[in-house]
C-alpha positions as CSV (number, residue, x, y, z in Angstrom):
1,M,-144.5,71.4,-88.0
2,G,-141.4,72.7,-88.7
3,E,-141.4,75.1,-91.3
4,K,-138.3,77.2,-91.4
5,L,-138.4,80.8,-92.1
6,M,-135.8,82.4,-94.3
7,P,-134.6,85.7,-93.2
8,I,-135.2,88.5,-95.6
9,E,-132.5,91.0,-96.3
10,I,-133.4,94.4,-97.7
11,H,-130.7,96.6,-99.3
12,I,-131.6,100.2,-99.9
13,E,-129.5,101.9,-102.5
14,K,-129.2,105.5,-102.5
15,R,-127.3,107.1,-105.4
16,I,-125.3,110.1,-104.4
17,I,-124.5,112.6,-107.2
18,N,-121.2,114.5,-106.5
19,N,-121.2,116.6,-109.6
20,N,-121.7,119.7,-107.6
21,V,-119.0,119.1,-105.1
22,I,-115.9,121.2,-105.7
23,R,-112.7,119.8,-104.3
24,E,-110.0,122.3,-103.2
25,A,-106.4,121.8,-104.5
26,D,-104.0,120.8,-102.0
27,A,-100.8,123.0,-102.5
28,K,-98.4,120.8,-100.4
29,S,-99.3,117.5,-102.4
30,H,-99.0,119.3,-105.7
31,R,-95.5,120.7,-104.7
32,D,-94.5,117.2,-103.6
33,Y,-95.7,115.7,-106.9
34,I,-93.5,118.2,-108.7
35,V,-90.5,117.5,-106.5
36,V,-90.7,113.8,-107.0
37,T,-91.2,114.2,-110.8
38,V,-88.1,116.6,-111.0
39,L,-85.9,114.2,-108.9
40,G,-87.0,111.1,-111.0
41,A,-86.2,113.1,-114.3
42,I,-82.8,114.1,-112.9
43,F,-82.0,110.5,-111.8
44,L,-83.0,109.2,-115.2
45,L,-81.0,111.8,-117.1
46,G,-77.9,110.9,-115.1
47,L,-78.6,107.3,-116.0
48,F,-78.8,108.0,-119.6
49,I,-75.7,110.2,-119.5
50,Y,-73.8,107.4,-117.7
51,G,-75.0,104.8,-120.3
52,W,-74.1,107.1,-123.2
53,Q,-70.5,107.7,-121.8
54,H,-70.1,104.0,-121.2
55,Y,-71.1,103.2,-124.6
56,R,-68.8,105.8,-126.2
57,W,-65.9,104.4,-124.0
58,I,-66.4,101.0,-125.3
59,Q,-66.6,102.3,-128.9
60,Y,-63.4,104.2,-128.5
61,G,-61.7,101.2,-127.0
62,Y,-62.6,99.2,-130.1
63,R,-61.3,102.1,-132.4
64,I,-58.0,102.2,-130.5
65,A,-57.5,98.4,-130.7
66,E,-58.2,98.5,-134.4
67,A,-55.8,101.4,-134.9
68,Q,-53.1,99.5,-133.0
69,K,-53.6,96.5,-135.2
70,K,-53.5,98.6,-138.3
71,K,-50.3,100.3,-137.0
72,E,-48.6,96.8,-136.5
73,Q,-49.7,95.7,-140.0
74,L,-48.3,98.8,-141.5
75,A,-45.0,98.4,-139.6
76,E,-44.7,94.8,-140.8
77,I,-45.4,96.0,-144.4
78,G,-42.7,98.8,-144.0
79,R,-40.2,96.3,-142.7
80,Q,-40.8,94.0,-145.6
81,L,-40.6,96.9,-148.2
82,R,-37.2,98.0,-146.6
83,L,-35.8,94.4,-146.9
84,E,-37.1,94.2,-150.4
85,R,-35.5,97.7,-151.3
86,A,-32.3,96.5,-149.7
87,S,-32.1,93.4,-151.8
88,L,-33.1,95.0,-155.0
89,S,-30.6,97.8,-154.7
90,N,-27.7,95.3,-154.1
91,P,-25.0,96.3,-156.6
92,Q,-23.8,92.6,-157.2
93,R,-27.3,91.5,-158.0
94,I,-27.8,94.4,-160.5
95,D,-24.4,93.8,-162.0
96,A,-25.3,90.1,-162.4
97,M,-28.7,90.9,-164.1
98,A,-27.1,93.4,-166.5
99,R,-24.5,90.8,-167.5
100,R,-27.0,87.9,-167.8
101,D,-30.2,89.4,-169.1
102,L,-29.1,92.5,-170.9
103,G,-25.7,91.2,-172.2
104,M,-23.7,94.2,-170.9
105,V,-19.9,93.9,-170.3
106,I,-17.3,96.1,-168.4
107,P,-16.4,99.0,-170.6
108,S,-12.9,99.1,-172.2
109,P,-10.8,102.0,-171.1
110,G,-11.4,104.2,-174.1
111,Q,-15.2,103.9,-173.9
112,I,-15.8,105.8,-170.6
113,V,-16.1,109.6,-171.2
114,T,-16.0,111.8,-168.1
115,L,-17.6,115.2,-168.4
116,S,-16.3,118.2,-166.6
117,D,-16.4,122.0,-166.8
118,T,-14.0,122.0,-169.7
119,P,-15.3,122.4,-173.2
120,L,-16.6,119.3,-174.8
121,T,-14.3,117.5,-177.3
122,I,-15.2,114.6,-179.3
123,P,-12.6,111.8,-178.9
124,T,-10.9,110.5,-182.0
125,P,-11.4,106.8,-182.6
126,Q,-8.4,104.6,-181.9
127,T,-7.5,101.5,-183.5
128,P,-9.1,98.5,-181.7
129,Q,-6.6,96.6,-179.5
130,P,-7.4,93.1,-178.4
131,V,-9.2,93.2,-175.1
132,Q,-7.6,91.1,-172.4
133,Q,-9.8,89.8,-169.6
134,P,-9.0,91.7,-166.3
135,Q,-7.6,89.5,-163.7
136,Q,-9.5,89.6,-160.5
137,T,-7.3,91.8,-158.5
138,D,-8.5,94.8,-156.4
139,V,-10.4,96.2,-159.5
140,Q,-14.2,96.4,-158.7
141,P,-16.5,96.0,-161.7
142,Q,-18.5,99.0,-162.8
143,P,-22.2,99.0,-162.1
144,A,-24.2,97.8,-164.9
145,A,-25.9,101.2,-165.5
146,F,-22.5,102.6,-166.7
147,A,-21.6,99.7,-168.9
148,A,-22.4,99.8,-172.6
149,K,-23.6,97.1,-175.0
150,R,-21.0,95.8,-177.5
């Protein structure tokens, strides 16, 4: 009574072998390929050059900042050294250290020998006279470097 028939499909497969087919080269598409490749290479080269310059610019900025910092540090050290030199070369300080630490005193008038162009003569010893302490008038003390030990 009611048998249903199923449709039958048939597929025919035909294998085509194209080994013997020779394709002609299209000169226009080959030229377009070369132009696009060259333009892409130029773009990438420009991009790499820009990146390299930007990188170097940043590196030079860091080096300049570091050099400025070093310059400021050296200027500060120079200022401190100039202050130290000024304080160490103070004649009053040197005189006080010579008297206190080395026991130096102001030379008596016969102890100072001045050399000149005249022939050298040896001074004759004089009898010691009592040394009076000089009064604090307009006389400036000799620097400690010229004072002799007693």
